[in-house]
N, C-alpha and C positions, 0 to 999 in steps of 0.2 A: 621788517617786511610786513606788508599788508596782505592778508589772505582773505579771499572771498569764496565761500562754498555755496553752490547752487544745488538745491535738491527739489525734486518734484513733490515729495510728500513728507509729512512729519515722520521721523525716525530714519529716513534714508541717510541723513547727514551723520547719524551715529553709526549705522550699520556699515557705511562705506568709508567714512573718514574720521570716525570718533577718536581713535588712537592718535592719528596724525594731527588732528586739531589740538589735542592735549599736548602733543610734542611741540607744535608750533608755539603754543602759549608758554610752555616751560622755557623755551629759548628766547622769549621776549617779543615774539611776533604778535600782531593784532589780527584776530580772526573774527569775521562776521559771517552770518549765515542768512540766506534768503530761501524760503520755502514757498514754492509757487502755488500748489494746490492744497485743498483742505484735507484730503485723504479719507473722507468719510462717506460722501454721498453715493459712491459707486456700490455701496453695500445695500442700497435700497432698490426695490424692483423698478421704480421709475424715479427720474431725477426730482429731488426736492432739496432745497437748501437745508443743511443740518441745523438742528435746533441750537439756539444760542448756548444752552447749557452744555451740549456736546462739544461745540467749538471752544467754549471756555475751558472745559476739562482738558481738551486736546492741547490748547494753548499752554496751560499750566504744565502739562507733561513736557512740552518743548522747552519751556522756561527752566524747569528743573534740570533737564538733560544738558542744556547749553550752559547753565551755571556750573554744573559739575565739570564740564570740559574746559571752562574758562573763556567761553565765547564772549566777546565784547558786546555785540548787539546781534539780535536775530529779528527777522521780519517774516510774518505769516501773511501771504497775499490772498489766500483762500479762493483761488480759482476752482471751478468745479472739478471734482476728482475723476480721473480717467476720461476726461472730456477735453483735454487741451487741444486735441486735433480738430475740434469743432471751431476753433478760433483761427483767424488768419495768422500764419506764422509770424508775419511782420508785427502783429500786436504783442506776441510773446517776446520777440526780439527787442522791441522798444522797452518792455518792462525790464529785461536783462540789461540793456544799455543804460537805462536810467540808474539802476543800482550799481553798475560798474562806475558810472560817473560820480555817484554819491560816495562810494567807498574807496575808489581809486586803488584797486588792488594791484600788486605785482604778480601774485600767484592766484590762479583760479582753479577750483575743483568742480567738476560737474559729473552727471550720470554718464554711464557708458551708452553709446548710441545703438548698440545691438540688443538692448534689453527687450524682453517680450512685452513689457508694460509700455503702452503708447505714450503716457505722460513722460516717462524717462526719455524716450526717443525724441519727443518734441523739445524738452528742455535741453537735451544735448545739442540738437540742431540749432536752437536759438542761441545758446552760448557760443557755439562754434562761429556763428555769424557775427555775434556781438564782439568777439575777441579776435576777429581777423586782424592780421598784423599790419596795421596802417602806420605810417610814420608818426613818431612821437607818442605812440600808444603806450600806456604804462604797463599793460599786462605783458609779462615776459615769459611766464610759464603757465601752461594749461595741462591739466591732468584729468583723466576720466577714471571713475571708480565703479566697482561692482556693487550691486545691491542684491543680497541674498533673497531668494524667492522671486527673482525676476531675471537677473543676468544668466543664471545657470539653467533656467527653464526654456530658453530659446535654443532649440536643437538644430537650427540652421548652421552648418559649419562655417559659412562666411561671416556669421555674426558672433562667432565664439570670442569670448573675452580672453585675450592672450596678453597678460601684463608684461611690461618691460621695465618697470620701476617699482621698487619695494621700500617700505619704511619700517624699520625695526620698532615695534611698539611693545616690547617685552616689559618695559617699565610703565607703560600706559594702558595695558590691557585691562587691568582691574578697574581703572577709571572709566574705560569704554563700556565695560559690562555694567558698572554701576549707573552710568548715564542711560544706557538702554533699559535698565530695570524700571526707570520712571515711565517708560512708554507702555503702561499696563494695557491700554486699549489696543495696542498693536502687536503685543507679544502672543506667541502661540506655544503650545506644549511641544517638547522634543518628541520625535525627530523632525518637526517642521523646521525649515531653515531659518525662520524668523523667531527662533527661540534663543535664550541666553546660552544654552549649551552648544547649539549649532554655531552661533557667532563666535564663541570662544574656540571651539574646535577648528573652525575655518581659519582663524588667525594663527593657530598653532601649525596647521597644515602649510599655510603660506610661509610661515617662519621656517619650518623644516626644509622647505624647497630652496631657501636661500641661506640656510645655515645659522638661523637665530631661533630664539624660543617662540616668538610670535611676530607676525608682520601683517601689514595691510598692503594690498597689491593695487597698482595703478597702471594705466596706459598713458604714457607720456605723449601728448599730442604735439606739443611744441615747447621748446626751451631755448631761451636766448641768453647766453652768458655775455655780460657787458664788462669789459675791463675797466677798472677804476682809472679815472683821469689822473695823470701826473703832471706836475709843473715842468 
């Protein structure tokens, strides 16, 4: 199977899908990751492109994290952070479509659409548009994932993340935490939700809710089971 993970920012792919990425790789699947925005410029008072050294260090964090998880290829597109809504949605859709055409995935993971972070919401909508179930489209499974410090901070009931699909990552949790540890510029001290302890605790809580040691939670948007053709 070919798997493609879309994330708005560097580290979202590990927080939301890290254990599942490792599990896909262990079962022989090919996993690629596309990160839309640079994740840094929103920390400035006014927009300015991050310095080359900042982007270089962030790129190396992603490289190390993806290597730990076994990702085949990752792409950093470096759109301005937390400003994806300033683009025409069609522009982001085209970016997503181009990457789907390039990687030809069977399974796509993307951010949950109810997140408080605007970039997450834009990426979600763009992926939903790009993966609409047209005839002969290769994408058969679409999942959305939570991102700690964003998904749980939107208190509108209608936007609550209610997962309906879980992946047992008890054998991949250590690798997920090790991958996240490379994102030193993104990590915060516990009890911030974007801390190693919080990420580990969250996996164990989801695991306890479905009867395993640790799990990642997803919202299945669409799944299509195709029977094998027989002669």
